[in-house]
C-alpha positions, 0 to 999 in steps of 0.5 A: 230293631230300630227301637233298639238302636234309638234306645242305645242312642238315647242311653248314650246321650243320657250317659254323656249328659250325666257324666258332664253333670257330675264333672260340673257338680262335683267341684261345687259340692266339694266347695260346699262341703269345704265351706262347712269345715273348720280351718284345720279340717279344710287344710288337713282333709280337703276331700273328706266329708265334714265331721262337724258342720260349722254353719258359723263360718257363714255368719262370721264371713257375712259379718267380717267381710261386709258381704251385705254391702258388696252384694247390694252394690253388685246387685244394683250395678248388675241390674242397671247394666242389664236394663241398659243392655236390654233397652238399647239392645232391643231398640237397635236389634229391632231397627236393624232387623226390621227396617231396610235403610242406608247404612243398616249393614254398616251399623250392624258391622259396627256393633259386631266389631265389639265382639272381635276384641277383648274388653281388657284392651280398653282398660287404659283409655276407659280408666282415663275417661272415667277419671276425666268424668270423676267416676273413679271409685263409683259403681256408675263406671261399671254400669256404663262399662257393662252396659256398653260392652254387652251391646255387641253380643246383645244386638247380634242376637236380637237383630237375628231374632227380630228379622224372623218375627212374624210380620202379620201383626205389624202390618195390621198395626200399620194399616190401623195407623200405629206409630213405630213406637207403638208397634215396637212397644206393644207388638215387637217387644212382647214377641222378643220376651224369651230372647230378652230373658236369655240375653239379660241372663247372660249379661247379668252373670257377666256383670255379676262375675266381673273382676278385672274392672271393679279391681282397677276402678273401685278403691273404697270398701264401701263401693266394692263388688262381691268378687273384689270384696271377698279378697279381704279374706286373702292376706299376704301371709294367711288366707282365711279359708273358713271365711273365703269359701262360705263367701264364695258360696254366698256370691254364687246364690244370686245368679242361681236364684235369677236363673231359676226365676227366668229359667222358663223364658231362658230355655224358650229363648235359647230354643227359638234363637237356635231355630231363627238364627 
């Protein structure tokens, strides 16, 4: 009788996961269908299948919306922000997790303090700081912002992971006379690769989807990110839905592609993080 109980439990779990998957996928599929319709079809029949596939919507949205420039700006800004977070976060997490020194707990709590407040609260002082540095209307202001704001969460995760790394390899390296830099670079960092992929993906998606700070820090179309740039299809009296919806689909593709590339490491990182934290 036990196998029957396990069968029903497993079936219920798969049923719940399947229903949740439908809840997530149905709006995305509807967005994809709407993006292939003409403007009258979008307005008159938003939930029906398109009678004619208008792939020209994507071509026109790309050309009229300067999406290539926006995607390029968002991509290099997000990649650099992730590099800052992973570089500084892995160093801080390794030091805080592996070395016991005076002030260790205080520094750890300083990093955690960044999780307590929403980032929008620093909008006014940060805008003043960027204005003093002459970085208004510069994507570098976003690189600094997302790189710094992502450290709190990243250090929290990486410190917990570093505390549970096996010590045998490090001890063997110390006996051989290895320096702390060598141990970090050649031993600790490869062991942290799965959790680094998870942290990097979270921060990449956060930087890619950022809207509030790009809206107030960037003023010229040449420097716009994709989330702000596609607002050009929304006018005061008219919204060009036949271009806005394809632009939204295009803006979703790079994060999906990044996830597919790092999915294996991402899943390993989530599993090991759940076990070690």
